[in-house]
C-alpha positions, 0 to 999 in steps of 0.5 A: 172855693170851686163853683158848682156847675149849673145844668146849662153850663154842662150842656155844651160838654154833654153835646161834645161827648154825644155827637161822635157817638151819634155819628158813629151810631148812624154809620153803624145803623144806616138807612136802607131802602130807596130814595136819597139821603135826607138833607138833615142827617139822622144824628142831627135829628137825634141831637136836636131831640136830646137837647130839647129833652135835656131842657125838660121839653116833654112834648114834641111841640114844646121840643120843636119850639125850643129848637126854633128859639135856640137855633144859633146856640144849637147850630154852634153846639152841633156844628150843623146849621140845618133845621127841620120843619115842624112836619119833618121834626114830628115825622123823623122823631119816630125813628130816633129811638133806633139811633139812640139804641145803637149809641147807647150800645156803643157808649157801653162798649166804650165804657167797658174798653176804658175799664170804667165798668165790667161787662156784667148785667146787674139789673134790667128794668122797664116802666110804662109811661102814659102818652099825653092825650087820649088813648088810641083804642084798637077799634079806632086804630083798625078803622084808621080813626084818629081822635084829637090829641092822640099820639099815633107813635104810642102803643099799648103795653101791659104790666102787673103794676099799671095794667094796660097803658097807652104810651111808651116803655122806659127801659133801664139797663145797668151794666157793671160791678154790683159793688161799684155800679156803673153808668146806667144805660137808658132807652125810651121806645115802644113796648116789648123790648125787654128780651132785646135788653136781655140778649144784649146783657148775654152778649156783653158777658160772652165778649168779656 
């Protein structure tokens, strides 16, 4: 009788599938502006964050501790032995969502090309997630006053269900045949992204 795969056993396979997509996403959305490219590529940073989240590390501090504790495993999984300092991890964490958005788009295109899903938008949903720590009120932000524990990467969003929430938006877009739902494309980022998701859905229908 076969054995049930444990979450830990699936991590190397998930990384193997994710790395080419993250690398392709970085090539499709390269850095712009002056300055040399960082020693640690953006796709590696995105891979580190992904691994920490897969291991249920919710805060940036917990994620960074996990990365430091599992350096040898992570180097083997990603095929890269460079690791960021704490300050670098926190700073570059803020731009990882750009790479994930591109990687999700590429993954969706690959699924359509493979015939796994049909390019039809079934549903778009967004939920608000409160940031850890106290909110950063507008008056304090304008005065550049940052309280203890404030997540400066978060911002304010509003929904009829939750009201005003200081944090992040969790967006879910499912593409596929409603009779045979495909793999949901999920992204985490700041508020105000629903229109962009709707535009992607319209684009997928247009190229089908």
